[in-house]
MILUM-448384 format. One record per residue (C-alpha): z, x, y; residue in one letter. Coordinates in steps of 0.05 Angstrom, whole numbers, plus 5000, padded with zeros to 4 digits. Layout:
ZXYa;...
//
This chain:
499950025003m;497650355067d;501250095128k;497249835180k;499149905248i;496749255273d;499348865223l;506449145228h;506749055302e;503748315299k;509048115256i;514548465296k;512148145362g;510947435334n;517846965349i;516946645283q;515047185240s;517646945182r;512946335187k;506546845199l;501046605157d;496147295137l;490046975116k;486747625140q;484748165094n;490548555110l;494649115071s;501649075054p;506349545071s;512949845046l;516249795119d;517649135099w;522649345055l;526749605109e;525749085162d;529748455168p;525948045207e;519948155150i;522347755092f;517047235073r;509047325088i;504646735059n;510446415031r;508845665034i;514745255065d;520545045021a;520244374998h;524143884949s;523944064875d;521243354850h;516843214797l;509342964802f;503742664756y;497542424758e;498641834701k;504341374698r;503841524626e;506142214636d;512742074659l;515242064593k;513342894590l;519143034637g;519143714660y;512543904629n;508243604678m;500843684658p;499243974725l;504044514711k;502445194675q;507845704658s;506846324666l;513046584621n;512747024567g;509747764553k;507648174616w;504448854621k;510149284656f;510349894689s;517350264714y;518150774771a;524951004794v;522150964864n;516250814903p;513051404900s;512751544833n;509450844817r;503250644802i;500050464867k;492850154845d;495549774782f;494549094824y;486749214831k;482248754786e;478549384752d;485249774739f;486149844662d;493049664643c;492549664570s;496650274566s;502449884602f;509249674559d;510648904548y;516148614581i;519047904580n;518847444640v;524147154652p;528247714642g;531848314684h;528949034680i;535249324665q;536848854606m;529749094576q;530649864569g;529550064637y;533450324692d;540950254686k;545449694690c;550749744740q;556849224759y;559849274826i;564348794867n;565048934939t;561949604962m;555349754959y;551850064894p;549450584932w;557250794957d;558351554944g;550851664935v;547451644999e;549951535075e;546250915086l;547450385140r;543349615155p;538349545143p;535550255108h;534650375037i;534651014993s;527351304983k;529351654918d;532451114880y;529450504889n;526850294817p;520349904825v;517349454764g;509349384772s;507748674731y;501448454712v;499547794672k;492647644650y;491146824647f;485446254646e;487445634687l;489045034642n;483644454646e;488144044683e;489344454746l;482144614754k;478444364810d;485144254854k;489544604903n;493145104866v;499745464879y;504046014839i;511345944840s;516346444834f;523946114817q;527946804817g;525547544827v;530648054852e;530148304902t;523148294938a;516348344917f;508848364930y;503547944901v;496948024883w;491147574843i;485547914826n;486048544870g;487648114933e;493848104972f;497147424960i;503947515006g;510647825001y;517847524994s;524847654995e;531347194969d;532547284906t;535146594888f;530746074922t;523445994904p;517646354932s;511445984931e;503846144951f;497245864949e;492046184906i;486345674906t;481546154941n;482946714900y;481946474832l;476446614783n;472846154742n;475246564672g;480347034669e;484947234722n;489647834739k;496247764766l;499648294793a;507348354819v;511048964850e;518148844850v;523049264888y;530749294865k;533249474941r;530149225004s;534349065075s;536048435033a;540648864990s;545548895051w;546448125048i;545848054966e;552848374959d;555547884914q;560648114852d;555748144798f;551048614762w;546148974806r;539948784765f;532248714786s;526948404763g;523147664752i;528047344719f;527046634729r;520846184708d;513946414739v;509045804733y;502345584766l;502044814793y;496444374822a;495843804869i;492743234869p;488043084932k;493542654957y;500842944941h;507742874965v;509343554987q;515643415013d;521242904992l;528542725024f;531942154994v;538341965027k;541741434992a;547941285031g;552340735034l;554840175089d;562140125114d;563939665057t;562140225003y;558439664967t;550539624992n;546540184989g;543240425055k;537140805025l;532641225075n;526441605053i;522342145084k;515842405047m;510942855072k;504242795042l;498443245043t;491343135039g;486642905089l;488942225098l;486741735145e;488941045162c;485540605095g;483741165055d;490541135019f;496140684999q;503440834988v;507040444946q;514740464922a;520040174877y;526940254852l;529240234785k;536740254747n;538540664694s;536840124646n;529440124673g;530339424708k;526339304772l;531739364832v;527439324890h;520239374906n;518539634971f;514439105018k;509139465070e;513239275125n;518139775103e;514340345104f;512540705168i;507041175174i;506241705220d;498341895207s;495042565190s;498243135224r;497043915223t;501744535219i;501544945284n;502645645255n;505745895317r;510945425310s;516745235266n;515144445269n;512943955212f;515444445157n;519443885121d;522543275109c;529243375142t;526943345207s;524242835261d;520143325298d;519542925355n;517943445409s;511743545381e;509342835366i;505042395423n;503741745422d;496341725450i;497441165498n;504341365531n;507641965494s;514041585479k;518741955435d;517041755359i;524041485345n;523540875404e;517740575359d;519440685290i;526740395288i;523239655276d;522439695202n;517439105211n;512839545255k;507640035227l;507340605274a;501441035268l;501141595323y;495242225329e;498142915351d;495043295401n;495043965362i;489044325335a;487844185271r;487044625208t;486844595134n;493344395125d;493443715141t;499743165123y;502442495142t;509342325136k;511741665113v;518741365118r;522540805083i;529040515116n;532239925077t;538939575046t;540139604971i;545039024962n;551039134914e;549539874885v;552640164826n;555340824861l;554441584842w;561241964822s;563542464777a;567041954742e;561041444738e;554641904753p;550141254761n;543241414776l;537141014793y;529841214793t;525641184850l;518141154840y;513141314891i;506041214887e;499041434922i;493441104911l;486641084937d;483140564980s;480740214914e;487840204881g;486940784834n;492741234821l;491941874848i;499142104840e;507041804820i;513542194835v;519542034799p;525442164841q;532842004815k;537541714866v;545541734870g;548341254923f;554341564954r;557741715023r;561342325028f;565142405094e;571742625135l;575642045146i;582742255189n;581042925170n;581142795094i;574742915050m;572842225018c;567642014969l;565041304979n;571741175017g;576841504975k;581042184977r;576942654935i;580443234899v;575743844875f;578544074807k;573144654804g;570645314775v;565945874808n;560745884763r;555446554758h;549246444720e;550346894661f;549547024596s;552047634554s;545347664524k;540247594582n;544847714648g;542547124701r;536446914662a;540146384631i;536445814590t;536645134593k;541545144524e;546245564564d;546244974616m;547044414574l;553144864540w;556244904604d;555444244631i;558543974566n;564944404571f;566144264642l;566043514622k;570143604558q;575743994598n;576143504660n;572744054707i;569643574761n;566444124805a;562144714813v;561245194873r;554745614853t;558246314870s;554546554904h;546946324909y;543345714890p;542145634817n;536445424778q;534344714794s;535644444722f;542244564732w;543044054793y;539143554745d;544343614699l;549943584749c;546842884779d;546242614708e;553442884682y;556842804741g;559543454769i;560943574850y;557544164876l;558544584933i;551744934933d;552545614965e;546845985005a;544646704978n;549047115023l;553747615014e;555648295060s;562448435032h;561849165033g;559349125106s;565948905131w;571948955078q;573349645047k;578249754990m;581749045017g;582549215093a;578048845140c;573549335186d;567148965210p;565049535255e;557549475223w;558248805193n;552248435176v;549547955195p;554447865241g;551147655312s;546248175306i;539347865333p;534648245281e;538647865227w;538947115245k;531946875217d;533047155150v;539946845138v;537046105173v;531346195122d;536046205064r;540145645086a;533645275093e;530145475031s;537045184994m;537144585034l;529844375026q;529844484952r;536244184934d;537143564984k;535243034940n;541043184887h;547842694902p;551443204862s;551043614924i;557143464967l;557444105010i;552444615033w;556145315036s;554145865080c;554846375029g;560646895020n;564847375039e;560347575098s;565147555156y;563547255213a;558347145271g;554146735313s;547846865255n;552046395205i;553945965257l;546745825263e;546345695185m;551345175195t;547844845251k;541644835214y;545944435153f;549143945202h;542043885242k;537943695175n;542943365135d;548442805157d;549942675090s;553443245079r;559543805094l;559044475111v;563145005080h;564745695095y;570846085078e;570346785129g;572046485182v;579346575163f;577647285180w;574547145252n;577246515287r;572546585342e;566946215299f;572045695268d;566545155277e;562245505222i;566245105175s;568444345170d;574244475123m;579645015118e;577945535060s;581446075037r;581146524979m;587246714935y;592746414981a;599646364958k;601945724945p;607545794999l;601846045046d;597845365038i;604044985043e;604945345111k;598645175135y;599244415115l;605944335147n;603344585216n;598243965238n;592544215202p;585644025239k;581244065177k;582543915104p;584144535062y;580644744994i;581845374951s;574845604948c;577446154898e;584246134866y;587646254797m;584046984786h;582546864715a;581647654698m;583947824626g;590647414608n;591547034671s;591646264701c;599446334692g;602545924754g;597045504761m;600744854759k;604645114827l;597344974858y;595544314829t;601943954843d;600144084918l;594843594903e;600043044902d;604843334957k;598943405006y;593042905025q;589943425062m;590543955004y;583443774958q;583644204905g;580944854886g;575945234850f;578545724796i;575746444794w;571446394751d;567546104694y;564646614652i;566547384637d;560247794663q;560348214601a;553748484564i;552848474492e;550149124468v;549549484402i;554750154403n;553250784368k;556450484300d;551549964304g;555849364322k;555748864369k;559948984429v;561348754499f;560549224558a;562849204627y;563049674689g;562150384675g;559850344605d;552550474624f;554851094659d;554350624727d;556851004783r;559350714833a;562650074799t;568449724792d;569549694717y;572249074682c;572748694747f;566948334724c;570747984669t;574747384700d;572646794663g;576446294632i;570646314578i;568246934541y;561247264560a;558646964495d;560146254512r;566846174466t;572545904494i;578846294511s;586246124511p;586845984585k;582645394582v;588444984545q;591544994619e;586344814645v;584344194615k;591343904615e;593144044688l;585543844715y;586543204674s;585442614719n;589442194672v;596542424668k;600642194602l;608542154599i;610941864539p;617941724517d;621141454454n;619840694482k;612840834510g;608341224556v;607041194626t;599441224643i;598241494712k;590341394731n;588941874784n;581841754772n;577541404840l;572640954805f;573640834734i;579840544692g;581940704626t;579140164586d;573340614556n;579340994521y;583540974461d;590241184459f;592941424398i;600641434401a;604541794341y;611042144322i;612242734287e;618843044253k;618643794265e;611043854264g;609743324207s;606142624226r;610642044212v;607841434249f;601141344282e;598540744321t;592340604369v;593640254432i;589640014489k;591140064561a;586639834617d;589840234682v;586340094742t;583740764786p;589441024827g;595040684800t;600140754738e;602740254690k;608040374635y;606140134563i;610239984510y;609640184441v;612439884376e;615640494349y;619440464285p;627140544291n;628641284277i;635341414236e;634342124200d;636342624243f;631543154264g;627543434320e;621842924339y;616242944383t;612642314419y;606042404430n;599942014471i;592842274456s;587441934502m;580441964468r;574241714483l;572941004453s;564941104454e;560441664445d;558641954513s;553142394537l;557943054522w;563042844473a;563442394414s;567141814398k;574942044386g;574742694436f;581342794464e;580742844542m;588842804559s;595642904520f;602342774528g;608942894496q;616142864495s;621743224449v;627642934426y;632743194381i;635942564342i;643342634317d;649942214307a;649542174389n;642641834401g;636342134426y;636742764474k;630242974511k;628943644503v;624744074557d;620044604544k;624345194555l;631244914554i;636845154506n;639844764455f;644144834396s;641444894327n;641544454271s;641844634204n;634744234190d;630544574240k;626845214242a;625145244163n;618745314129k;614944714091a;618244444032n;613544783979k;613644153935e;609243863992n;604544394003e;599943983976n;600543424026n;599643914077v;592343734121v;589544234157n;585843914221n;579844424234e;579044234302e;586044464334n;589344794279n;594944314286i;598144144210i;600243544187h;603943194123q;602942524099n;607041964137l;614142024113d;619141614139l;624441844092s;631542254098s;628342844069n;626743374118s;622143964106s;628244414130h;633944194093s;629144224034k;627945024045v;635945034054l;636344843983d;632545363956l;636745903978c;642046173926s;649546213937r;650846743891s;654647353911t;651548003928f;653348683922r;653349193975i;652849953963i;654750524015h;650951134012g;651651714047d;646151534096v;644150794080n;647550124062i;643949664012g;645148983997v;643148693932v;642447973903g;639047523868k;631847583880n;633448063939f;634448733957r;635549064031m;637049734060m;640749874129f;639850634150s;645150954195k;640751604206q;634551094219e;638650584253a;636849944221g;633349604171l;628349994127i;627649594064s;626348834057l;624648563982c;624447913962y;622647813883e;621548523887g;616248543947i;617249004002e;615748754063y;617649214123i;614749954137t;618550194193r;625349984220v;624649424271p;625449604339r;627549284407t;622849304455s;622449194530f;614749384538f;608548934536r;601549174535a;599249184614t;594248564624t;589748564687d;594748264734n;600048674720d;595749304732r;592849004794g;600448904822n;602649564805g;607649244747h;606249854698n;608650294753f;615049964777r;616649804702t;614650494666s;621750604649q;621950024607w;616650314566q;620850974552i;627150564547a;623350224481g;620350804454m;625751274465h;632950894459q;638051234420r;643650994368l;649751064408e;654650734353r;654050354285f;658649874264e;659049584187c;664148994168i;664448664108e;667347954094e;667447544031n;661747204047d;657747704084k;656248374115i;655548534191i;651749164212l;651549354289t;647449814325y;648549944394t;643050364430f;642450754500e;636450684543m;633951264582p;633950834640t;635751064718s;642550644699v;645350674643k;643550084599t;644649954523n;642849364474n;646149114410v;643249004347v;646748594296k;644348454230y;648647934187t;646547874117v;649047264074t;649447173995p;643246703996d;638947294022g;638547084091n;639047594154i;641047354217e;639147784274v;643247804334n;640748224396i;644248284464h;642548594527y;647748674583k;644648584652g;644949134703v;643249204772q;638549644799g;632949684756l;625549384758s;624348664725e;624148754649l;617248564621p;619348314558i;625948304514f;623848314439a;624448604370i;618348884336d;616948844264f;612249304238k;609348984172l;604849124112k;597448934138k;596348404072e;601547944116l;596847704158s;597046994163n;601946514194f;604545834202e;609845634256y;612545064289y;612045184369g;607545084422y;600445144411g;595045084385p;592845694435d;596146264461e;601046074515n;607146344559y;612346074604i;607946004666d;601845754628r;603645294570n;602744594606n;597144554567g;601044724501a;603944184451r;609944274406l;607044284330g;605444584266r;600045104268y;596245574227k;592946254243n;591646954230s;593447584264s;585647824274i;584447104302n;590647154347n;587947844376l;584547444446s;578247774464r;580347994535y;575048554555l;580749044562i;586349024506p;592848704534q;597748274517e;596147684483c;597347204427g;604446964453n;607546324430r;613245964460t;618745464441g;617445754364v;623145454315r;620445804262w;614546224231a;611946474167n;609347014157v;604947084096t;599547454050n;593547054021n;598946833963k;603446514013n;608647083999e;611947274064g;617747284105l;620646644149c;623646764224f;627446184244k;631346084311y;638546004326v;641145594382d;635245724418m;627445784404p;623946474407f;617246684430e;612546944380l;606547414372s;603147624305v;598348124315l;594348654279p;596049214336y;603249394372s;603549364446a;602250044451y;595550074414e;593449594459l;595949954520e;591950614496n;584350194486a;580050054542m;575449584494h;576849204435i;572249684390e;576650264416e;582149974374l;584150234308p;582449974235q;588449524222i;593649844182n;599349364196y;601748684219t;606648654279w;610548094287v;614648104355r;620647624359i;622347524431i;627247194474a;624347214532k;617347464563q;615747484637m;609647094660g;602647274670i;600747134741g;594246964768g;594346844837d;590447434841d;589848034802s;590848624853w;596948534881g;600147834867a;606747864831l;608947354775v;612946864810h;619946904812d;622046364771e;617746684718y;620847404714t;626747684689i;631047984732p;634648644703s;641548424721n;639747754669e;644447794609d;639647574548i;640947364483n;636447394419l;638747074359k;634646774294f;634646844217i;629547294171i;629246974104c;623646934040k;617946454066a;
//
């Protein structure tokens, strides 16, 4: 590409350079890559993403329009590390590309063996490599992909105007057809389209595309993601009929009663349309295909043929009235003064010199009575059909457009949908696949939309760029609220290592950057404007603030009054507070949010990013969701984020593993900061989802032993489409079940009595309510659970005593034992949630009392050695060592179960949140305390029916501390373990207080009665329920990208750890339930690995019995501490008591 001076100067001197249309035979220039004012050449104006057909019968083809020809597939490809090394003439028609490689389109270059994958969060990817400032880019490293596709035009497209559409190309690209330069474009995430009609051959055509990884646009595409390049979304040709709906804007609002629809339609028709040469007709059908409205002739308002002035930004879409350039021939009155009467047909001629780009505008304004409203709860969609016919009534084109009637507005500074206060229960969602990067498939999107609906997530922020059009269609159909975010982030230009330093921030208020960011707002709005799921436009992400972003807001407000505008960055620069219609913050603590809400707020509040879900996280989420009921102006938030951005690779051992930043020798990098999802990169579900689903549920179920309170927080739907399953479990075994119906209207609550049986048998019972779909839905089958409630009761001689999840309560002899082996054949494994139930049984025989009956009461022998003390009884043998300071042998029926002395532990494998807040630095001496404690004193006391062995340990802490481990052995072979820590002042918080058992690896199965089914912690157990569950040590290892603390269970009454023959150990609580972890690795092994595949082969099973473990936190992952109520102060006395016996 040779630079032509006159071309560059012409562009620079043009006021609307982005609109410049270069029909001349001019050569493209590499200088465009570093000029923020040049970002589109010959690209047609953005328009709506509607479908269109020439025949009514083709409507059934959906996205497979006959007038569309896909160019996806294998392309010829050549790679160069920089522009100097590229093959410059590859685009020429006679250039032989046979030696080129093949590459898949869509797809990233870096995911197909070229260049290097690089992950960056906030800094720019060249930081520390080259000293650059906007808008300049490196000359030495700017990978170039030279793509070639040979094609012949499909028959359906011939003899029509043909366009080429690139749905997503990163970051800048040039296009040629048959050796002729077609155009240039930036903006990775919105379509770039060019007309190619006059450049096509009758036979084979050569399409050449040159893609550059970096351009001036890279300075404003500094999102927290992998820095890919290439053609990663669909490429296709499309042809238009001679009369064509070029652009369509359907605003389906509501009147003040929120019952009648106000339909405002604007369409832009292309072709030489003269009055009488064509007809436009339209009709509206509901979701059942029933005709709702057939638009009459007097409802159409037609502005006759217009032309586009290439020097102006007018007439480019359907969102603006363009009044300043439209003149009445007779009196030049403003057009709006003449078209307000729907019964008048207003015809106008303009005085602008005509070009070949002729169009006509048609408008419709009407009222549709008693419409079905659109919301996430009830996504009612109509279909608008627009038909263009010739003068003889022959169909030229038919356009179907989904329509959702809804009204989104501020009422008394509260965001309301259809008149009701809305709460966003959202996630931030990157488009990502571990196999394909951001080149996700429709199957990926379908999985995502089903997952969101199944887990009560009602909103998505398209962080931080417009998504594929198919995603918006799904959100319309399934019901998801969207914040549609423009492709703008310049994080590295104003925030360095967390400090605000906007000295050279872009786009800021720099004039040269205004048009490019407004163009991004325009491209997003014009494509996506017809989607009812979009409630809010977002100006972008983390780009500070300035007049240029303010211009984006003005564009949104001017062109669309049916939505609000969001931008978080004004928090950093209040001079531009008017940019955002709402107060939006990231990672504010609950108390900070309350401070805002208690200080006469002028705007509603959302947390556009909160609950940083990096690794083992999402602790304390309830502190945020509780604000929804406490403050009307708190309107929810969006978890960061949806999916781990990890890349699937095959390692040197031939195993599939997941890589994060730095694993590709990419520098600079932010390493594992890309692993923040509530689902794993391969779209399997992480344990964090259990909490999210419960806290995001719109229907809260609060059962007791008489019935259930149902709080329906839905805005528009009752509970009549659900079945409520009420059941009772005694210590994990189902003893009663019934189905109830309850129609609780939206926004109300009701207490429903349940005919429970009279319970006479003492024990621990759970009263449970499960809300399930009563019919199949679009996203789940009948019987799928959407909400759950549970209450726990102890029933004894004193009656019912309600038990909180974490409360201390007295031990009962018929609790905390394994199931009766006689009933093992009655146990049913529910594969969906790993919950174990027995057949319904209301008898007085509890499983735990039967277990105790198996324990022998015969006497035992005590053998005193010089070093060891042996205890031998019927079917058991154990040995305690004075030298090793603890239990060194435990045999039941001749089988040895432990390998080394159990040790108290005060250390957990560091979580990502721990690492970010300096927890490992503050608490490092607790790691040493567990590893290097020494025996200070040993005592052995023999009594008639037991032997008590007490070990007192001193720990190497800066303030003298000790812990005492007491073993009490009884003739039945049980060992009661009693561990005590005496709190002291002057030390950091304890991560954990536990004892670790190193067992043989064959003991890899466990069943427990406690909270589950998934991993839970004291600050993340709202979604957990008390029950009996089965698992294995390896499956209990959560797949966080960096191995860390995982697999914990709270409120455990008993746990059996066994081999495949059901031989093993049982751990039973005394006085207070414990927490439990069963893993194939120790905390220290987890701590030493940076990837899961770095963990050694499995040699042991590690059982950790825990008195208390601090929460995991999640306010953020770079400094936020676990909330005080979920920590373990060093001055707190802690006791742990449990029994070990044969399983």
